[in-house]
C-alpha positions as CSV (number, residue, x, y, z in Angstrom):
1,M,-35.3,80.0,71.7
2,K,-34.5,79.6,68.0
3,H,-38.0,80.9,67.1
4,A,-37.5,84.0,69.3
5,A,-34.1,84.8,67.8
6,S,-35.6,84.7,64.3
7,T,-38.5,86.9,65.3
8,L,-36.0,89.6,66.7
9,A,-33.9,89.3,63.5
10,F,-37.1,90.0,61.4
11,I,-38.0,93.0,63.5
12,A,-34.5,94.4,63.3
13,R,-34.5,94.0,59.5
14,F,-37.9,95.7,59.3
15,V,-36.7,98.7,61.5
16,V,-33.6,99.1,59.4
17,L,-35.6,99.0,56.2
18,G,-38.1,101.6,57.6
19,L,-35.3,104.0,58.6
20,A,-33.7,103.7,55.2
21,V,-37.1,104.5,53.5
22,A,-37.6,107.5,55.9
23,F,-34.1,108.8,55.1
24,I,-34.7,108.6,51.3
25,V,-38.1,110.3,51.6
26,G,-36.7,113.0,53.8
27,L,-33.8,113.6,51.5
28,F,-36.0,114.1,48.4
29,W,-39.1,115.6,50.2
30,P,-37.8,117.7,53.2
31,G,-41.3,119.0,54.2
32,S,-42.9,115.5,54.4
33,G,-42.9,115.4,58.2
34,A,-44.8,118.7,58.6
35,F,-47.2,117.6,55.8
36,L,-48.0,114.3,57.5
37,R,-48.4,116.0,60.9
38,Q,-50.8,118.5,59.4
39,R,-52.8,115.7,57.6
40,L,-52.9,113.6,60.7
41,S,-53.7,116.7,62.9
42,V,-50.7,116.0,65.1
43,T,-49.3,119.1,67.0
44,P,-45.8,118.8,68.4
45,A,-45.5,119.4,72.1
46,Q,-44.2,122.9,73.1
47,T,-40.9,122.7,74.8
48,D,-40.0,124.7,77.9
49,A,-37.4,126.6,75.9
50,A,-40.0,127.8,73.4
51,A,-42.4,129.0,76.1
52,P,-40.4,132.1,77.1
53,A,-40.0,133.1,73.5
54,A,-43.7,133.1,72.9
55,A,-44.3,135.0,76.2
56,V,-42.1,137.9,75.1
57,S,-43.1,137.9,71.4
58,G,-44.8,141.3,71.9
59,A,-41.5,143.0,72.8
60,P,-39.4,144.4,70.0
61,A,-36.2,142.7,69.2
62,S,-34.7,146.0,68.1
63,Y,-35.2,149.7,68.6
64,A,-33.6,150.6,65.3
65,D,-36.9,152.0,63.9
66,A,-37.2,154.4,66.9
67,V,-33.6,155.5,66.5
68,T,-34.1,156.0,62.7
69,K,-37.1,158.1,63.4
70,A,-35.6,160.3,66.2
71,A,-31.8,160.5,65.5
72,P,-32.0,162.9,62.6
73,S,-33.6,165.5,64.9
74,V,-30.7,165.4,67.4
75,V,-27.8,167.8,66.7
76,N,-24.3,168.2,68.2
77,I,-23.7,171.6,69.7
78,Y,-20.3,173.4,70.0
79,A,-20.6,176.5,72.0
80,N,-17.5,178.8,71.9
81,K,-16.7,181.7,74.2
82,L,-13.6,183.8,74.9
83,V,-12.2,183.4,78.5
84,T,-10.0,186.0,80.0
85,E,-7.2,184.6,82.3
86,Q,-5.3,186.6,84.8
87,P,-1.5,185.8,84.9
88,R,-0.5,183.6,87.8
89,E,1.3,185.4,90.6
90,L,4.4,183.7,91.9
91,Y,4.1,185.4,95.4
92,S,0.9,186.3,97.2
93,D,2.7,188.4,99.7
94,P,2.9,192.1,98.4
95,V,6.3,192.6,100.1
96,L,7.8,189.7,98.2
97,Q,6.2,190.9,95.0
98,R,8.0,194.3,95.5
99,I,11.3,192.8,96.4
100,F,11.5,190.4,93.5
101,S,9.4,192.5,91.1
102,V,8.7,189.5,88.9
103,P,6.7,190.6,85.9
104,S,3.3,189.0,85.9
105,G,2.8,189.3,82.1
106,P,-0.2,190.6,80.2
107,V,-3.8,189.4,80.6
108,R,-4.5,186.5,78.2
109,T,-7.6,185.4,76.4
110,R,-8.3,182.0,75.1
111,R,-11.2,180.3,73.3
112,Q,-13.2,177.7,75.3
113,Q,-15.5,175.2,73.7
114,N,-18.4,173.6,75.5
115,L,-19.9,170.4,74.1
116,G,-23.6,169.5,74.2
117,S,-26.6,168.3,72.2
118,G,-29.9,169.8,71.0
119,V,-33.2,168.7,69.5
120,I,-34.9,170.1,66.5
121,V,-38.5,170.7,67.5
122,S,-39.9,172.5,64.5
123,D,-39.4,172.5,60.7
124,D,-38.6,176.2,60.7
125,G,-35.4,175.7,62.8
126,Y,-36.1,176.0,66.5
127,V,-33.8,173.8,68.6
128,L,-34.2,173.0,72.3
129,T,-31.1,172.5,74.5
130,N,-29.9,173.1,78.0
131,N,-29.1,176.6,79.1
132,H,-25.8,175.6,80.7
133,V,-24.6,174.3,77.4
134,I,-24.8,177.7,75.6
135,A,-24.5,180.1,78.5
136,N,-22.3,183.1,77.7
137,A,-21.3,181.7,74.4
138,D,-20.5,184.1,71.6
139,D,-20.5,181.5,68.8
140,I,-22.7,178.5,68.6
141,Q,-22.3,175.9,65.8
142,L,-24.6,173.0,65.2
143,L,-23.5,169.7,63.5
144,L,-26.6,168.3,61.8
145,Y,-27.3,164.6,61.3
146,D,-26.6,164.8,57.6
147,G,-23.2,166.4,58.2
148,R,-24.1,170.0,57.5
149,V,-22.7,172.7,59.9
150,A,-25.0,175.6,60.8
151,K,-24.6,178.7,63.0
152,A,-27.3,179.2,65.6
153,R,-28.5,182.2,67.6
154,V,-30.1,182.2,71.0
155,V,-33.8,183.1,71.0
156,G,-34.2,183.0,74.7
157,S,-33.3,180.9,77.8
158,D,-34.8,180.0,81.2
159,D,-32.5,179.5,84.1
160,E,-35.1,177.8,86.4
161,T,-35.7,174.9,84.0
162,D,-32.2,175.0,82.5
163,L,-33.7,175.3,79.0
164,A,-32.7,177.4,76.0
165,V,-34.2,177.9,72.6
166,L,-31.9,178.3,69.5
167,K,-32.8,179.2,66.0
168,V,-31.0,177.9,63.0
169,D,-31.6,179.0,59.4
170,A,-31.3,175.9,57.2
171,G,-33.6,173.9,55.0
172,N,-34.8,170.3,55.2
173,L,-34.7,170.1,59.0
174,P,-36.3,167.0,60.5
175,A,-38.4,168.0,63.6
176,I,-39.0,165.4,66.3
177,R,-42.5,164.5,67.5
178,M,-43.1,165.5,71.1
179,T,-45.3,163.5,73.4
180,D,-48.2,165.2,75.1
181,A,-50.0,164.8,78.5
182,E,-51.9,161.7,77.3
183,T,-48.7,159.9,76.2
184,R,-46.4,160.9,79.0
185,P,-43.9,158.2,80.1
186,R,-44.6,155.8,82.9
187,V,-42.2,154.2,85.3
188,G,-40.9,151.1,83.6
189,D,-41.2,152.4,80.0
190,V,-38.2,151.8,77.8
191,V,-36.4,155.0,76.8
192,L,-33.4,155.8,74.6
193,A,-31.0,158.7,75.3
194,I,-29.5,160.2,72.1
195,G,-26.7,162.7,72.3
196,N,-23.0,163.5,71.7
197,P,-21.1,162.1,74.8
198,F,-17.6,163.4,75.2
199,G,-17.7,164.7,71.6
200,I,-17.2,161.2,70.1
201,G,-20.3,161.5,67.9
202,Q,-24.0,160.7,68.1
203,T,-24.6,157.8,70.5
204,V,-27.7,156.0,71.6
205,T,-28.1,154.3,75.0
206,M,-31.1,152.4,76.4
207,G,-32.7,152.1,79.8
208,I,-36.1,152.5,81.5
209,V,-37.9,155.3,83.2
210,S,-36.8,154.8,86.8
211,A,-39.1,157.5,88.4
212,I,-41.2,160.6,87.4
213,G,-41.8,163.9,89.2
214,R,-38.3,163.7,90.8
215,Q,-37.3,166.7,92.9
216,L,-33.5,167.4,93.4
217,N,-33.8,170.9,95.0
218,L,-31.9,172.5,92.1
219,S,-34.9,174.6,91.3
220,S,-38.4,175.0,92.7
221,L,-39.9,174.0,89.4
222,E,-38.2,170.6,89.2
223,N,-40.2,167.7,87.7
224,F,-37.5,165.4,86.4
225,I,-37.8,162.1,84.6
226,Q,-35.2,159.8,86.2
227,T,-33.7,157.1,83.9
228,D,-30.9,154.6,84.0
229,A,-30.1,155.1,80.3
230,A,-26.5,156.2,80.3
231,I,-26.2,160.0,80.2
232,N,-22.7,161.5,80.0
233,F,-20.9,164.8,79.5
234,G,-22.0,166.0,76.1
235,N,-25.5,164.4,76.4
236,S,-26.9,167.6,78.0
237,G,-29.7,169.0,75.8
238,G,-30.1,165.8,73.9
239,A,-33.2,163.7,73.4
240,L,-34.8,161.1,75.6
241,V,-37.2,159.2,73.4
242,N,-39.7,156.4,73.9
243,A,-39.8,153.1,72.0
244,H,-41.7,154.8,69.2
245,G,-39.1,157.5,68.6
246,E,-41.1,160.3,70.2
247,L,-39.5,162.9,72.5
248,V,-40.4,162.4,76.2
249,G,-37.7,164.6,77.7
250,I,-34.5,166.8,77.3
251,N,-31.5,165.2,79.0
252,T,-30.1,167.6,81.5
253,S,-28.0,166.2,84.4
254,L,-26.8,163.1,86.2
255,I,-25.4,162.0,89.5
256,G,-22.0,160.8,88.6
257,Q,-19.7,158.0,89.8
258,A,-17.7,160.6,91.8
259,V,-20.3,160.1,94.6
260,G,-20.7,156.4,93.9
261,A,-23.8,156.7,91.8
262,E,-24.4,154.6,88.7
263,G,-27.4,154.8,86.3
264,I,-29.0,157.9,87.7
265,G,-29.8,160.5,85.0
266,F,-32.4,163.1,84.7
267,A,-34.4,164.7,81.9
268,I,-36.9,167.6,81.7
269,P,-40.3,166.3,80.6
270,A,-41.4,167.1,77.1
271,Q,-44.5,168.9,78.3
272,S,-42.5,171.3,80.5
273,A,-40.1,171.9,77.6
274,R,-43.0,172.6,75.3
275,D,-44.4,175.3,77.7
276,V,-41.0,177.0,77.9
277,L,-40.5,176.7,74.1
278,D,-43.9,178.3,73.3
279,Q,-43.3,181.3,75.6
280,I,-39.8,182.0,74.5
281,V,-40.8,181.8,70.8
282,K,-43.7,184.1,71.4
283,T,-42.2,186.7,73.8
284,G,-38.5,185.9,74.1
285,H,-38.7,185.0,77.8
286,V,-40.7,183.0,80.3
287,V,-43.2,184.7,82.7
288,R,-44.5,182.7,85.7
289,G,-47.0,183.5,88.4
290,W,-46.0,183.8,92.1
291,I,-48.2,183.9,95.2
292,G,-45.4,184.4,97.7
293,A,-45.7,181.3,99.9
294,D,-43.5,178.4,100.8
295,Y,-45.5,175.2,101.4
296,G,-44.9,171.5,102.2
297,A,-46.6,168.2,102.3
298,V,-49.5,167.7,104.6
299,P,-48.4,165.3,107.4
300,V,-50.7,162.3,107.9
301,S,-50.5,160.2,111.0
302,A,-50.3,156.5,110.5
303,D,-53.4,155.9,112.8
304,S,-55.4,158.8,111.5
305,G,-57.6,156.7,109.2
306,L,-56.8,158.9,106.3
307,P,-55.2,157.6,103.1
308,S,-51.4,158.0,102.9
309,A,-51.7,160.0,99.7
310,A,-53.5,163.0,101.3
311,R,-54.3,165.9,99.1
312,G,-53.3,169.5,99.6
313,V,-50.3,171.4,101.0
314,V,-49.6,173.2,104.2
315,V,-48.3,176.7,104.3
316,N,-44.9,176.9,106.0
317,E,-43.9,180.5,105.3
318,L,-45.2,183.7,103.7
319,S,-43.3,186.4,102.0
320,P,-44.0,189.7,103.8
321,G,-46.1,191.9,101.5
322,G,-46.5,189.0,99.0
323,P,-49.8,188.2,97.3
324,A,-50.7,185.4,99.7
325,A,-50.0,187.5,102.8
326,L,-52.0,190.4,101.3
327,A,-54.9,187.9,100.7
328,G,-55.0,186.9,104.3
329,I,-53.5,183.4,104.0
330,Q,-51.8,182.3,107.2
331,Q,-49.1,179.9,108.2
332,R,-50.3,176.3,108.8
333,D,-53.2,176.9,106.5
334,V,-53.9,173.7,104.4
335,L,-54.5,174.7,100.7
336,L,-56.8,172.3,98.8
337,K,-57.9,174.1,95.7
338,L,-56.4,176.7,93.4
339,G,-58.6,178.3,90.7
340,G,-61.1,175.5,91.2
341,E,-58.6,172.7,90.6
342,D,-57.6,170.2,93.3
343,I,-54.1,170.6,94.7
344,L,-52.5,167.2,94.7
345,D,-49.1,167.9,96.3
346,T,-46.4,170.5,96.5
347,S,-45.0,169.9,93.0
348,D,-48.5,170.1,91.6
349,L,-49.1,173.4,93.3
350,R,-45.8,174.8,92.0
351,R,-46.7,173.9,88.5
352,H,-50.2,175.5,88.9
353,E,-48.7,178.6,90.5
354,A,-46.1,179.0,87.7
355,S,-48.9,178.8,85.1
356,L,-50.9,181.7,86.7
357,K,-51.0,185.0,84.8
358,P,-49.6,187.8,86.8
359,G,-52.3,190.4,87.8
360,V,-55.3,188.1,87.3
361,P,-57.0,187.2,90.6
362,V,-57.5,183.5,91.4
363,Q,-59.4,181.9,94.3
364,I,-57.7,179.6,96.8
365,S,-59.6,177.4,99.2
366,G,-58.6,175.2,102.0
367,L,-58.8,174.5,105.8
368,R,-57.7,176.8,108.7
369,Y,-57.6,174.8,112.0
370,G,-60.1,172.4,110.4
371,A,-62.6,175.0,109.2
372,P,-63.1,175.8,105.5
373,F,-62.0,179.1,104.1
374,T,-61.5,180.9,100.8
375,A,-59.3,183.7,99.7
376,T,-58.7,185.6,96.5
377,V,-55.0,186.0,95.6
378,T,-53.7,188.3,92.8
379,P,-50.4,186.6,91.7
380,T,-47.4,188.7,90.6
381,Q,-44.5,187.8,88.3
382,R,-42.2,185.4,89.8
383,P,-39.0,187.1,91.0
384,P,-35.7,185.8,89.5
385,S,-34.0,183.0,91.4
386,A,-30.5,181.5,91.2
387,P,-29.8,179.6,88.0
388,M,-30.1,175.8,88.2
389,Q,-26.7,174.1,88.3
390,P,-26.3,170.8,86.5
391,L,-25.3,167.8,88.6
392,K,-21.9,166.2,88.1
């Protein structure tokens, strides 16, 4: 028993001495532990807490670089116009008006200011924004990122896409880089919305692309990017950019909390905005082709054996005397190709139709009661339609 006690006492003294030596070595040589592990080829075990950090090491910890790249190209827009107001009548009944003969007062005018945002898309001063931001304005002022204030003029606008092109004469304008068809956004991509919500100043919000090709029936040419990045009043016309600071869309509308929605905003794709920009800069307006037909999705029965994503569209209605009717196209025809290109769905055909040059014949092929047919259609210029109204 006495021998065992002395053995334990010896071990305790040895452990205490070893800890003291380790403490002194660690105090004067902090990297000794890593050095010894490296020399002895000992790798510390990876803890569970470290595993997730390694798994997400490819994701950026900050999007400040993207904001630094894109933010200087986003401007605040203050669109001013004079509004005429009729004096309020105290009595709607003409008899009471004659009896009391209360003077209604003169017609008054007041200045109304509309807030919005815009994106500089060229070094020589072209700016993209929403048409509803600058509609009917008689004075448009831009607040640039560096604090300068510049007056802008309207080059042209397009009601159907709710886009407008402004021109500002100023030097040292930072133009944003626009994505192309090869780098278009995908569902799940991180996006940043940059604008001037409620006039408080430039603000950045983050979200993801929730959907692409979204149709809201505000216009027949809709092809919205849906995002949950916060878009508020004043963000209209601002930039939706990707994680590299490149423009993927022009923020245009939202479904607000008034209807119980949250995180549902929409942007016009950069490719659509570029097409409108190029035409307006070149001619001052946008010309679109029109074949005079209304079409819908091809219904596919669940037990038909066909893939659910069937190609083509079915003709629902024809405009009397329109190009399609004159070419012999009939209701219930299934259209499969336009100008040699496959028709994927209704939105795809609308985009193809809009890109047609009026007066230039184009061949359409499809199926009529299961039998193939072809027709040559000469598109005309698309007639004007009702302007698109932004969602609230």
